[in-house]
C-alpha positions as a Markdown table, in Angstrom:
| # | Residue | x | y | z |
|---|---|---|---|---|
| 1 | Unk | -10.9 | -46.1 | 5.0 |
| 2 | Unk | -14.4 | -44.2 | 6.7 |
| 3 | Unk | -16.9 | -43.5 | 3.9 |
| 4 | Unk | -19.1 | -40.6 | 3.7 |
| 5 | Unk | -22.0 | -40.0 | 2.0 |
| 6 | Unk | -21.3 | -37.1 | -0.2 |
| 7 | Unk | -23.0 | -34.2 | 1.0 |
| 8 | Unk | -21.9 | -30.6 | -0.2 |
| 9 | Unk | -21.0 | -27.9 | 2.1 |
| 10 | Unk | -23.9 | -25.6 | 1.6 |
| 11 | Unk | -26.2 | -28.4 | 2.9 |
| 12 | Unk | -24.2 | -29.2 | 5.9 |
| 13 | Unk | -24.1 | -25.5 | 7.0 |
| 14 | Unk | -28.2 | -26.0 | 6.6 |
| 15 | Unk | -28.3 | -28.9 | 8.5 |
| 16 | Unk | -25.9 | -27.9 | 11.0 |
| 17 | Unk | -26.9 | -24.5 | 11.4 |
| 18 | Unk | -27.4 | -24.2 | 15.1 |
| 19 | Unk | -24.3 | -26.1 | 16.0 |
| 20 | Unk | -22.5 | -23.5 | 13.7 |
| 21 | Unk | -24.0 | -20.5 | 15.3 |
| 22 | Unk | -23.4 | -21.9 | 18.9 |
| 23 | Unk | -19.6 | -22.4 | 17.5 |
| 24 | Unk | -19.5 | -18.9 | 16.6 |
| 25 | Unk | -20.8 | -17.5 | 19.9 |
| 26 | Unk | -18.4 | -19.6 | 21.7 |
| 27 | Unk | -15.5 | -18.2 | 19.2 |
| 28 | Unk | -16.7 | -14.8 | 20.3 |
| 29 | Unk | -16.5 | -15.8 | 23.8 |
| 30 | Unk | -13.1 | -16.7 | 23.3 |
| 31 | Unk | -11.5 | -14.1 | 21.9 |
| 32 | Unk | -13.9 | -11.4 | 23.4 |
| 33 | Unk | -10.8 | -10.0 | 25.2 |
| 34 | Unk | -8.7 | -10.4 | 22.2 |
| 35 | Unk | -10.7 | -8.5 | 19.2 |
| 36 | Unk | -12.0 | -5.2 | 20.3 |
| 37 | Unk | -8.3 | -4.4 | 21.0 |
| 38 | Unk | -6.9 | -5.2 | 17.8 |
| 39 | Unk | -10.2 | -3.1 | 16.3 |
| 40 | Unk | -8.6 | -0.3 | 18.6 |
| 41 | Unk | -5.6 | -0.3 | 16.9 |
| 42 | Unk | -6.8 | 0.0 | 13.5 |
| 43 | Unk | -8.7 | 3.1 | 14.4 |
| 44 | Unk | -6.0 | 4.5 | 16.7 |
| 45 | Unk | -3.0 | 3.7 | 14.4 |
| 46 | Unk | -2.4 | 4.8 | 11.3 |
| 47 | Unk | -0.3 | 2.3 | 10.1 |
| 48 | Unk | -3.0 | -0.5 | 10.7 |
| 49 | Unk | -6.3 | 1.5 | 9.4 |
| 50 | Unk | -6.4 | -0.8 | 6.4 |
| 51 | Unk | -7.4 | -3.5 | 9.1 |
| 52 | Unk | -11.4 | -2.0 | 8.6 |
| 53 | Unk | -11.4 | -3.4 | 4.9 |
| 54 | Unk | -9.5 | -6.7 | 5.1 |
| 55 | Unk | -13.1 | -8.8 | 6.2 |
| 56 | Unk | -14.6 | -7.1 | 3.8 |
| 57 | Unk | -12.3 | -8.3 | 1.0 |
| 58 | Unk | -11.6 | -11.6 | 2.5 |
| 59 | Unk | -15.9 | -11.6 | 2.2 |
| 60 | Unk | -15.6 | -10.7 | -0.9 |
| 61 | Unk | -13.1 | -13.2 | -2.2 |
| 62 | Unk | -15.4 | -15.9 | -0.3 |
| 63 | Unk | -18.4 | -14.5 | -2.1 |
| 64 | Unk | -16.2 | -15.2 | -5.2 |
| 65 | Unk | -15.9 | -18.8 | -4.6 |
| 66 | Unk | -19.7 | -19.4 | -3.5 |
| 67 | Unk | -20.4 | -21.4 | -6.9 |
| 68 | Unk | -17.2 | -23.7 | -6.0 |
| 69 | Unk | -18.5 | -24.1 | -2.2 |
| 70 | Unk | -21.8 | -25.1 | -3.6 |
| 71 | Unk | -19.9 | -28.0 | -5.3 |
| 72 | Unk | -17.6 | -28.8 | -2.7 |
| 73 | Unk | -17.9 | -32.2 | -0.8 |
| 74 | Unk | -18.0 | -32.5 | 2.5 |
| 75 | Unk | -15.4 | -35.2 | 3.9 |
| 76 | Unk | -14.1 | -34.2 | 7.5 |
| 77 | Unk | -10.1 | -34.6 | 8.1 |
| 78 | Unk | -8.6 | -35.6 | 11.4 |
| 79 | Unk | -5.9 | -33.5 | 10.7 |
| 80 | Unk | -7.6 | -30.6 | 11.4 |
| 81 | Unk | -7.9 | -31.4 | 14.8 |
| 82 | Unk | -4.1 | -30.7 | 15.1 |
| 83 | Unk | -4.4 | -27.5 | 13.9 |
| 84 | Unk | -7.2 | -26.3 | 16.0 |
| 85 | Unk | -4.8 | -27.8 | 19.0 |
| 86 | Unk | -2.1 | -25.8 | 17.7 |
| 87 | Unk | -4.4 | -22.6 | 17.6 |
| 88 | Unk | -5.7 | -23.3 | 20.8 |
| 89 | Unk | -2.1 | -23.9 | 22.6 |
| 90 | Unk | -0.8 | -20.5 | 20.5 |
| 91 | Unk | -3.9 | -18.4 | 22.0 |
| 92 | Unk | -2.9 | -20.1 | 25.7 |
| 93 | Unk | 0.7 | -19.3 | 25.3 |
| 94 | Unk | 0.2 | -15.6 | 23.7 |
| 95 | Unk | -2.4 | -15.1 | 26.5 |
| 96 | Unk | 0.0 | -16.0 | 29.2 |
| 97 | Unk | 3.1 | -13.9 | 27.8 |
| 98 | Unk | 0.6 | -11.1 | 26.6 |
| 99 | Unk | 2.0 | -11.7 | 22.9 |
| 100 | Unk | -1.4 | -9.7 | 20.7 |
| 101 | Unk | 0.5 | -10.6 | 17.8 |
| 102 | Unk | 0.0 | -14.5 | 18.0 |
| 103 | Unk | -3.0 | -13.9 | 20.2 |
| 104 | Unk | -4.8 | -12.5 | 17.0 |
| 105 | Unk | -3.3 | -14.6 | 14.8 |
| 106 | Unk | -4.8 | -17.6 | 16.5 |
| 107 | Unk | -8.4 | -17.0 | 15.3 |
| 108 | Unk | -7.2 | -17.4 | 12.1 |
| 109 | Unk | -5.1 | -20.7 | 12.8 |
| 110 | Unk | -8.2 | -22.1 | 14.2 |
| 111 | Unk | -10.8 | -21.2 | 12.0 |
| 112 | Unk | -8.7 | -23.0 | 9.4 |
| 113 | Unk | -8.7 | -26.3 | 11.2 |
| 114 | Unk | -12.2 | -25.7 | 12.0 |
| 115 | Unk | -12.9 | -25.9 | 8.4 |
| 116 | Unk | -10.3 | -28.7 | 7.5 |
| 117 | Unk | -11.8 | -30.8 | 10.8 |
| 118 | Unk | -15.4 | -30.5 | 9.8 |
| 119 | Unk | -15.7 | -30.3 | 6.0 |
| 120 | Unk | -12.4 | -31.9 | 4.7 |
| 121 | Unk | -9.4 | -30.6 | 1.8 |
| 122 | Unk | -11.8 | -29.8 | -1.0 |
| 123 | Unk | -13.9 | -27.0 | 1.3 |
| 124 | Unk | -10.6 | -25.8 | 2.6 |
| 125 | Unk | -9.0 | -25.2 | -0.4 |
| 126 | Unk | -11.8 | -23.3 | -2.1 |
| 127 | Unk | -11.8 | -20.8 | 1.4 |
| 128 | Unk | -7.7 | -20.9 | 2.1 |
| 129 | Unk | -7.3 | -17.5 | 0.2 |
| 130 | Unk | -10.1 | -15.9 | 2.1 |
| 131 | Unk | -8.8 | -17.0 | 5.3 |
| 132 | Unk | -5.1 | -16.3 | 4.5 |
| 133 | Unk | -6.4 | -12.9 | 3.6 |
| 134 | Unk | -7.5 | -12.3 | 7.2 |
| 135 | Unk | -3.7 | -12.2 | 8.3 |
| 136 | Unk | -3.6 | -8.4 | 6.7 |
| 137 | Unk | -5.8 | -7.4 | 9.5 |
| 138 | Unk | -3.2 | -8.6 | 12.6 |
| 139 | Unk | -0.8 | -5.7 | 13.3 |
| 140 | Unk | 2.8 | -6.8 | 13.3 |
| 141 | Unk | 4.5 | -7.0 | 16.5 |
| 142 | Unk | 6.5 | -3.4 | 17.3 |
| 143 | Unk | 9.7 | -5.3 | 17.0 |
| 144 | Unk | 9.2 | -6.5 | 13.7 |
| 145 | Unk | 7.7 | -3.3 | 12.5 |
| 146 | Unk | 10.9 | -1.1 | 14.1 |
| 147 | Unk | 13.4 | -3.9 | 12.0 |
| 148 | Unk | 11.4 | -2.9 | 8.6 |
| 149 | Unk | 10.9 | 0.9 | 9.5 |
| 150 | Unk | 14.7 | 1.9 | 10.3 |
| 151 | Unk | 16.3 | 0.7 | 7.6 |
| 152 | Unk | 13.7 | 1.9 | 5.1 |
| 153 | Unk | 13.8 | 5.3 | 6.8 |
| 154 | Unk | 17.5 | 5.6 | 6.4 |
| 155 | Unk | 17.1 | 4.3 | 2.6 |
| 156 | Unk | 14.5 | 6.9 | 1.5 |
| 157 | Unk | 16.5 | 9.6 | 3.6 |
| 158 | Unk | 19.9 | 8.7 | 1.6 |
| 159 | Unk | 18.5 | 8.5 | -2.0 |
| 160 | Unk | 16.3 | 11.8 | -1.4 |
| 161 | Unk | 19.5 | 13.4 | -0.7 |
| 162 | Unk | 21.1 | 12.5 | -3.6 |
| 163 | Unk | 18.8 | 13.6 | -5.7 |
| 164 | Unk | 18.1 | 16.9 | -4.0 |
| 165 | Unk | 22.1 | 17.2 | -4.2 |
| 166 | Unk | 21.8 | 16.3 | -8.0 |
| 167 | Unk | 19.4 | 19.2 | -8.7 |
| 168 | Unk | 21.8 | 21.8 | -6.7 |
| 169 | Unk | 20.3 | 22.1 | -3.5 |
| 170 | Unk | 23.0 | 22.2 | -0.7 |
| 171 | Unk | 21.8 | 19.5 | 1.9 |
| 172 | Unk | 23.2 | 17.1 | 4.9 |
| 173 | Unk | 22.3 | 13.9 | 5.9 |
| 174 | Unk | 23.0 | 12.6 | 9.6 |
| 175 | Unk | 20.8 | 8.9 | 9.6 |
| 176 | Unk | 17.4 | 9.6 | 8.8 |
| 177 | Unk | 18.0 | 13.4 | 9.8 |
| 178 | Unk | 18.3 | 15.7 | 6.5 |
| 179 | Unk | 19.7 | 19.1 | 6.9 |
| 180 | Unk | 18.8 | 21.9 | 4.6 |
| 181 | Unk | 20.6 | 25.3 | 4.9 |
| 182 | Unk | 17.3 | 26.8 | 6.6 |
| 183 | Unk | 15.8 | 23.6 | 8.3 |
| 184 | Unk | 16.1 | 20.6 | 9.6 |
| 185 | Unk | 13.9 | 17.6 | 8.1 |
| 186 | Unk | 13.3 | 14.2 | 9.6 |
| 187 | Unk | 12.3 | 11.4 | 7.7 |
| 188 | Unk | 9.5 | 9.8 | 9.8 |
| 189 | Unk | 8.1 | 6.5 | 10.1 |
| 190 | Unk | 5.1 | 7.8 | 8.1 |
| 191 | Unk | 7.7 | 9.5 | 5.5 |
| 192 | Unk | 9.7 | 5.8 | 5.5 |
| 193 | Unk | 7.2 | 4.2 | 3.1 |
| 194 | Unk | 6.2 | 1.5 | 5.8 |
| 195 | Unk | 2.7 | 2.8 | 6.3 |
| 196 | Unk | 2.2 | 3.0 | 2.4 |
| 197 | Unk | 3.8 | -0.3 | 2.4 |
| 198 | Unk | 1.6 | -2.5 | 4.8 |
| 199 | Unk | -1.8 | -0.8 | 3.3 |
| 200 | Unk | -0.4 | -1.3 | -0.5 |
| 201 | Unk | 0.3 | -5.2 | 0.1 |
| 202 | Unk | -2.8 | -6.3 | 1.5 |
| 203 | Unk | -4.3 | -4.0 | -1.6 |
| 204 | Unk | -2.0 | -5.5 | -4.1 |
| 205 | Unk | -2.9 | -9.2 | -2.9 |
| 206 | Unk | -6.2 | -8.6 | -3.3 |
| 207 | Unk | -5.6 | -6.6 | -6.7 |
| 208 | Unk | -3.4 | -9.6 | -7.9 |
| 209 | Unk | -6.0 | -11.9 | -7.6 |
| 210 | Unk | -8.7 | -10.1 | -8.9 |
| 211 | Unk | -6.7 | -9.0 | -11.9 |
| 212 | Unk | -4.6 | -11.7 | -13.0 |
| 213 | Unk | -5.0 | -14.7 | -13.9 |
| 214 | Unk | -1.5 | -17.0 | -13.4 |
| 215 | Unk | 0.5 | -17.6 | -10.0 |
| 216 | Unk | 3.7 | -15.9 | -11.7 |
| 217 | Unk | 1.7 | -12.7 | -12.8 |
| 218 | Unk | -0.2 | -12.2 | -9.3 |
| 219 | Unk | 3.4 | -12.7 | -7.3 |
| 220 | Unk | 4.6 | -10.3 | -9.8 |
| 221 | Unk | 2.3 | -7.4 | -8.8 |
| 222 | Unk | 2.1 | -8.2 | -5.1 |
| 223 | Unk | 6.1 | -7.5 | -5.0 |
| 224 | Unk | 5.8 | -4.8 | -7.0 |
| 225 | Unk | 4.1 | -3.0 | -4.3 |
| 226 | Unk | 7.5 | -2.8 | -2.6 |
| 227 | Unk | 9.3 | -0.8 | -4.9 |
| 228 | Unk | 6.5 | 1.3 | -5.9 |
| 229 | Unk | 5.6 | 2.3 | -1.8 |
| 230 | Unk | 9.4 | 3.1 | -1.4 |
| 231 | Unk | 9.5 | 5.2 | -4.7 |
| 232 | Unk | 6.4 | 7.1 | -4.0 |
| 233 | Unk | 7.4 | 8.0 | -0.1 |
| 234 | Unk | 10.6 | 9.0 | -1.7 |
| 235 | Unk | 9.2 | 11.7 | -3.9 |
| 236 | Unk | 7.4 | 12.7 | -0.9 |
| 237 | Unk | 10.7 | 13.2 | 1.1 |
| 238 | Unk | 12.0 | 15.1 | -2.2 |
| 239 | Unk | 9.1 | 17.3 | -2.5 |
| 240 | Unk | 9.2 | 18.3 | 1.0 |
| 241 | Unk | 12.7 | 19.3 | 0.8 |
| 242 | Unk | 12.3 | 21.5 | -1.9 |
| 243 | Unk | 9.4 | 23.2 | -0.8 |
| 244 | Unk | 11.7 | 23.6 | 2.6 |
| 245 | Unk | 14.7 | 24.8 | 0.5 |
| 246 | Unk | 13.0 | 27.8 | -1.4 |
| 247 | Unk | 9.7 | 28.6 | 0.2 |
| 248 | Unk | 10.7 | 27.7 | 4.1 |
| 249 | Unk | 10.0 | 25.1 | 6.8 |
| 250 | Unk | 6.0 | 25.9 | 7.1 |
| 251 | Unk | 5.4 | 25.3 | 3.2 |
| 252 | Unk | 6.5 | 21.7 | 4.4 |
| 253 | Unk | 4.4 | 21.6 | 7.2 |
| 254 | Unk | 0.9 | 21.9 | 8.2 |
| 255 | Unk | -1.8 | 21.1 | 5.6 |
| 256 | Unk | 0.7 | 20.2 | 3.3 |
| 257 | Unk | 2.3 | 17.4 | 5.1 |
| 258 | Unk | -1.2 | 15.9 | 5.7 |
| 259 | Unk | -2.0 | 16.1 | 2.1 |
| 260 | Unk | 1.3 | 14.7 | 1.2 |
| 261 | Unk | 0.4 | 11.4 | 2.8 |
| 262 | Unk | -3.0 | 11.1 | 0.8 |
| 263 | Unk | -1.5 | 12.4 | -2.8 |
| 264 | Unk | 1.8 | 9.6 | -1.8 |
| 265 | Unk | -0.7 | 6.8 | -1.4 |
| 266 | Unk | -3.0 | 7.6 | -4.4 |
| 267 | Unk | 0.3 | 8.1 | -6.6 |
| 268 | Unk | 1.2 | 4.4 | -5.3 |
| 269 | Unk | -2.2 | 2.7 | -5.8 |
| 270 | Unk | -2.1 | 4.5 | -9.7 |
| 271 | Unk | 1.3 | 2.8 | -10.1 |
| 272 | Unk | 0.0 | -0.9 | -8.9 |
| 273 | Unk | -2.8 | -0.5 | -11.0 |
| 274 | Unk | -0.5 | 0.6 | -14.0 |
| 275 | Unk | 2.0 | -2.3 | -13.1 |
| 276 | Unk | -1.1 | -4.9 | -12.8 |
| 277 | Unk | -2.2 | -3.4 | -16.4 |
| 278 | Unk | 1.4 | -4.0 | -18.0 |
| 279 | Unk | 1.8 | -7.5 | -16.2 |
| 280 | Unk | -2.0 | -8.4 | -17.5 |
| 281 | Unk | -0.9 | -7.7 | -21.1 |
| 282 | Unk | 2.5 | -9.8 | -21.3 |
| 283 | Unk | 2.4 | -13.2 | -22.7 |
| 284 | Unk | -1.3 | -12.5 | -23.9 |
């Protein structure tokens, strides 16, 4: 067994700061074709606009653990080398196949491998959450996105129509198309809940780790984001249907349609916070 001096992480960073700067520059060069396109996806695709705040939240998680990092001992682990190789292989294979999700995700795998290889298990445990949280900034492949969005559209359309019928509105449904007496509405991706769900899941993980003190409570808060997002978007479709029925299709378009998206997410966030407050009090 190899023997290592007991050196903490921050002392190691100070000692090898120039090597770390060079490593960071090499990573930046390696991922130069990958990261800018991901940032453009955040900017252009509303489904992934939360990507801008994910690194900030991950940085805050790291800041919270700074006291643990100061005490963490550096004992390099050769297991990290396997993860580094895996990350480079993922990058290479995905680059050849032009598969953006794997290319982007490989950066996080590579960072995890480097932390484990150079710093060891103790440091890796401290930074595991900030590193893992970075996966929320990587846009999903559209084959996965569509496989989630389409069933959600059908689900939201089905139960919104049932509610509208229950309050006396004559309405028919064909797939994700809702037909009222004077207009036709389509439950698009934005109304299905997928957009709110992706942002709300990222937010729920951060909120759960900041507000809850047990694993079970954190899991409950995180998974509560799924029904909350679906409910909030169903409410959006129901309100749109009511407006379209009694005030015409124009009442459900334009400003209301844009405002409804923000309002729905606000309602979902409020419900998430309320859920967290209730869960926190259980078993206190």
